[in-house]
C-alpha positions, 0 to 999 in steps of 0.5 A, a space after each residue: 182344699 179344692 187345689 189339694 183335691 185336684 193334686 190328689 186326683 192327678 196323683 191317682 190318675 198317674 199311679 193308675 196309668 203307670 200300673 196299666 203300663 207296667 202290666 202291658 209290658 209284663 204281658 208283652 214280654 211273657 208273649 215274646 219269651 214264650 215264643 223265644 222272640 226278641 221284642 224288637 222283632 215284633 214285626 217279624 212275627 205278625 205277617 203270618 197270623 192271618 194264616 195260622 200258628 204253624 207259619 214258616 220260617 222260624 229261628 231254630 234253637 239248636 240247644 232246645 232240640 228234643 231228641 226223638 228217634 221215632 221218625 223214619 224216612 225211606 227213599 226211592 230216588 232217581 236223580 233225574 232233574 229234567 229242567 231249569 226255570 227262571 221264575 223271577 222270584 227264584 231259580 227252580 230245577 224240576 225233577 222227572 217223575 219217579 223219585 219218591 220219599 216215604 214218611 209216616 206211611 205216606 209217599 211224596 213225589 219229588 217235585 222241584 228244588 228252588 233257592 232263597 237269598 238270604 236264608 229263610 231259616 235262622 239257626 240260633 239267630 244266625 242268617 245264612 246267605 242262601 237256602 235251598 228247598 227240596 220240595 216233595 208233595 202228595 196231591 190233594 184228594 178232593 176239593 175239600 183237601 189241600 196238598 201235603 208237602 215234605 220239604 228238605 231245607 239246606 243252608 249254605 255259608 260262603 266258602 269253596 265253590 259248590 259242584 252241584 251249583 256249578 252244574 246248572 249256574 250257567 244254564 239258568 235262563 236269562 228271561 224271566 218265566 223261561 224254562 230250559 230242558 236239561 239232558 239226563 245226568 247234566 245236573 245231579 243232586 247226588 253231587 251236592 251230598 250223598 242223599 241216600 247216606 245222609 238223609 237220616 233223621 239224626 242229621 235234621 231238624 224236624 217240625 210241623 209248618 207251612 209253605 213260605 210263599 202264598 197261599 202259606 198252606 200249613 200242611 208241611 213236614 219240614 226237615 232242615 239239614 243240620 250241616 251247613 253246606 258251602 258255595 262260593 260268593 260268586 255262585 250265591 251272588 249270581 243266584 241272588 242277582 237273578 232272584 233278589 232278596 226273596 226270604 220271608 220274615 221269621 214267624 212265631 214258634 208258638 210252642 212247636 216241637 222241634 226234634 
């Protein structure tokens, strides 16, 4: 009888453990489905959890985009890039003062452009070889405030040589943490695309997010350009050789609206 009771007890424990395992699997799958993240990508979503739930970059699902015509952008743009820097972790182009962008009654100053290789954002699960960020900002008002940013993301695929990139590629300083001044009209963002014509909300994915580098501040309005631009393999490889693979892992969406 004791033997039969032992077998019965072992069987009950096995059934209980199996039930707990199944419940955990359902819970985990529910989490991943709500964030549109494959369970195998679990490690990708956790790096940003210490900072909040609005972290960057994310995988943008184009077929889930919500139509919204409420956004309005106003540009006061002077195409004046006055310096180029090799920061080691990225290549950066700096703007002169004077160019601004207004969104939701707030006016942001154009600060700089920098690059990530490969891309930080994914579109429908696809990574691109390079991404460019045009960074604009509003300084913090006081010690209790944080800077506010509006960042435009541009994705690149390999193709024809890009005129804009050609204008500065051979001017990048070879030494890390070195800045070189640029003559007026030497490097022109207008040669990348007609910024005044194409900077409309219908051409972008928009959502609320963060910086992708420390301190990962969650005060960023993101506009990711839908049209994928081209750069030659040589151009992309040259930038990558300088800055290395500097893309942050994708983060969870956590119910954010993309429109």
